[in-house]
C-alpha positions in Angstrom: -22.6 48.8 29.8 -24.2 47.6 33.0 -27.9 46.9 33.1 -28.5 49.4 30.4 -32.1 49.4 29.2 -32.4 48.9 25.5 -35.3 48.9 22.9 -34.7 46.8 19.8 -35.8 44.1 17.4 -34.4 40.6 17.1 -32.7 40.1 13.8 -31.2 36.6 14.2 -30.6 34.0 16.8 -28.6 30.8 17.3 -28.8 28.1 20.0 -26.4 28.6 22.8 -26.4 26.0 25.5 -29.7 24.3 26.5 -31.9 27.2 27.6 -30.2 30.2 26.1 -29.6 31.7 22.7 -27.2 34.0 21.0 -29.1 37.0 19.8 -28.4 39.7 17.2 -30.4 42.7 18.3 -31.0 45.8 16.3 -31.2 48.4 19.1 -32.5 51.9 18.9 -29.6 53.1 21.1 -26.5 51.3 19.8 -27.3 49.7 16.5 -26.6 45.9 16.2 -25.6 44.3 19.5 -24.7 40.7 20.1 -25.8 39.1 23.3 -26.8 35.9 25.1 -30.2 35.6 26.7 -33.0 33.2 27.6 -34.5 31.4 24.6 -37.9 32.4 23.3 -37.5 36.0 22.2 -39.9 36.7 19.3 -39.1 38.1 15.8 -40.6 41.3 14.4 -41.8 42.6 17.8 -40.2 45.5 19.7 -38.3 44.2 22.7 -37.3 45.8 25.9 -34.4 44.3 27.8 -31.3 45.0 29.9 -27.8 44.5 28.6 -24.6 44.1 30.6 -21.0 43.6 29.4 -17.9 45.4 28.3 -17.0 43.0 25.5 -18.6 42.4 22.1 -20.9 39.7 23.5 -23.3 41.1 26.1 -25.6 39.4 28.6 -29.3 40.1 27.9 -31.8 39.9 30.7 -35.5 40.6 31.4 -36.4 40.3 27.7 -40.0 41.4 27.2 -42.2 42.8 24.4 -42.0 46.6 24.7 -45.0 48.8 25.2 -46.0 51.2 22.5 -45.2 54.2 24.7 -41.6 53.0 25.3 -40.9 52.7 21.6 -42.5 55.8 20.2 -41.2 59.0 21.8 -43.6 61.4 20.0 -46.9 62.0 21.6 -50.0 60.4 20.2 -53.5 61.9 20.4 -55.6 60.2 23.2 -58.4 59.3 20.9 -56.0 57.4 18.5 -53.6 55.9 21.0 -55.5 52.7 21.6 -55.9 52.0 17.9 -52.2 52.7 17.2 -51.1 50.5 20.1 -53.2 47.6 18.8 -51.7 47.9 15.3 -48.2 48.1 16.8 -48.6 44.7 18.5 -50.1 42.9 15.5 -48.1 40.1 14.0 -46.6 39.8 10.5 -48.2 36.8 8.8 -48.3 34.8 5.6 -45.9 35.8 2.7 -45.0 39.0 4.4 -43.0 37.0 6.9 -40.6 36.1 4.2 -40.2 39.8 3.4 -39.5 40.6 7.1 -37.0 37.7 7.3 -35.2 39.3 4.3 -35.0 42.7 6.0 -33.6 41.0 9.1 -31.0 39.0 7.1 -29.5 41.9 5.2 -29.3 43.9 8.4 -27.5 41.4 10.5 -25.2 40.4 7.7 -24.3 43.9 6.5 -24.5 46.2 9.6 -21.4 46.7 11.8 -21.8 46.0 15.5 -22.4 48.7 18.0 -22.7 51.5 15.4 -25.8 53.6 16.3 -28.2 54.1 13.3 -31.3 55.7 14.7 -32.7 56.9 11.3 -32.3 53.4 9.8 -33.8 51.9 12.9 -36.9 54.0 12.5 -37.2 53.1 8.8 -36.9 49.4 9.8 -39.7 49.8 12.3 -41.9 51.6 9.8 -41.3 48.8 7.3 -42.4 46.2 9.8 -45.5 48.2 10.5 -46.2 48.3 6.7 -45.8 44.6 6.5 -48.5 44.1 9.1 -51.0 45.5 6.6 -52.5 43.9 3.4 -50.2 44.8 0.5 -50.4 44.0 -3.2 -47.4 42.3 -4.8 -46.1 45.7 -6.1 -46.7 47.4 -2.8 -44.7 44.7 -1.0 -41.8 45.0 -3.5 -41.8 48.8 -3.2 -41.6 48.5 0.6 -38.5 46.3 0.3 -36.8 48.5 -2.3 -37.5 51.7 -0.2 -35.9 50.1 2.8 -32.9 48.9 0.7 -32.3 52.5 -0.4 -32.3 53.7 3.2 -29.8 51.0 4.0 -27.5 51.9 1.0 -27.5 55.5 2.2 -26.6 54.5 5.8 -23.7 52.4 4.6 -22.4 55.1 2.3 -23.4 53.6 -1.1 -24.6 56.3 -3.4 -26.2 55.2 -6.7 -25.2 57.7 -9.4 -27.5 57.4 -12.4 -27.1 60.7 -14.1 -23.8 59.7 -15.8 -22.0 56.6 -16.8 -18.7 55.3 -15.5 -16.8 57.6 -18.0 -18.7 60.6 -16.6 -20.7 61.0 -19.8 -24.4 61.8 -19.7 -26.8 58.8 -20.1 -27.8 58.3 -23.7 -31.3 57.1 -24.4 -30.4 54.5 -27.0 -27.3 53.2 -25.3 -27.3 50.0 -23.3 -25.5 49.9 -19.9 -24.3 47.3 -17.5 -24.3 48.1 -13.8 -21.1 47.1 -12.0 -21.1 48.0 -8.3 -17.5 49.0 -8.3 -17.8 51.2 -11.4 -21.4 52.2 -11.9 -23.1 52.2 -15.3 -20.7 50.9 -17.9 -21.7 51.5 -21.6 -21.7 48.3 -23.6 -20.0 48.1 -26.9 -22.1 47.7 -30.1 -20.4 44.4 -30.7 -21.5 42.9 -27.4 -24.5 40.6 -27.3 -26.9 42.0 -24.7 -28.8 38.7 -24.5 -25.6 37.0 -23.5 -25.2 39.1 -20.4 -27.3 36.8 -18.3 -26.8 37.5 -14.6 -25.8 41.1 -15.1 -27.9 44.1 -14.4 -28.4 45.5 -17.9 -30.3 48.7 -18.6 -31.4 50.7 -21.6 -30.6 54.4 -21.4 -34.3 55.2 -21.7 -35.1 53.1 -18.6 -32.3 54.8 -16.6 -33.7 58.2 -17.5 -37.1 57.1 -16.4 -35.7 55.9 -13.1 -34.1 59.4 -12.6 -37.4 61.1 -13.5 -39.8 59.0 -11.5 -37.6 57.6 -8.7 -38.9 54.4 -7.1 -42.4 53.8 -8.6 -44.5 51.0 -9.9 -43.4 51.7 -13.5 -39.7 51.7 -12.6 -39.9 48.9 -10.0 -38.4 46.1 -12.1 -35.4 48.2 -13.0 -34.7 49.3 -9.5 -35.1 45.7 -8.3 -32.4 44.5 -10.7 -30.1 47.3 -9.7 -30.6 46.8 -5.9 -30.2 43.0 -6.2 -26.9 43.4 -8.0 -25.6 45.9 -5.3 -26.8 43.7 -2.4 -25.2 40.6 -3.9 -22.0 42.5 -4.3 -22.1 43.7 -0.6 -22.7 40.1 0.5 -19.7 38.9 -1.6 -22.3 36.9 -3.6 -23.1 34.6 -0.8 -26.7 33.3 -0.9 -29.4 34.8 1.3 -31.3 32.1 3.2 -34.5 34.2 3.2 -34.4 34.5 -0.6 -34.0 30.7 -0.9 -37.0 30.2 1.5 -39.1 32.6 -0.5 -38.2 30.8 -3.8 -39.1 27.4 -2.2 -42.4 28.7 -1.0 -43.2 30.0 -4.4 -42.5 26.7 -6.0 -44.8 24.8 -3.6 -47.7 27.1 -4.5 -47.4 26.2 -8.2 
């Protein structure tokens, strides 16, 4: 590409020489792109820039915060345009920043480079817009779980809950372990469920409720355990820095 105009969000950056940085950009046009540009690009804001280069590492220039009109292609009614533009440029603050950092980290660590994902890009932008608003603890968790489900779909991971690893229907009184490579594995009656610390363990009744209600407040804890197990597996069980930061912040508040 040569001076190609891109719209995207900065996922991650590392220092590169004195005045430049190595950027991981989630672009609307090409998915995740790696490039070098002038230091100072902000997180969680839509950026407009130009990219040049034939290799994996591009050169980014003229990095600026994008206008609302350049990001959203659908027309907005004139009487609402000003209010929408103001909300679009608002910052993510407080604890919601940790949630946004989490979204960024799972994206830059899991997405392949230069693989266009316009649907996931739109879900990411919608999630950032949601994080600019006041949210309850459950609403915040629902926002993250919903985005994770979009990410799983984009990466080709389908969660099959209607049957176990042996292709048998889910039994209400049975207890299951979720193993990412196998699915829901029924436990033996001789196994001690309490000893399965660190595993995603579910009662059949809870799984059936997850199927019936989908992602809701009443099923949120179960979905959270399931998603965490799958994400940890996809990351080869390497720790997430955003998760560690969130845990440290929670301890300081106690």
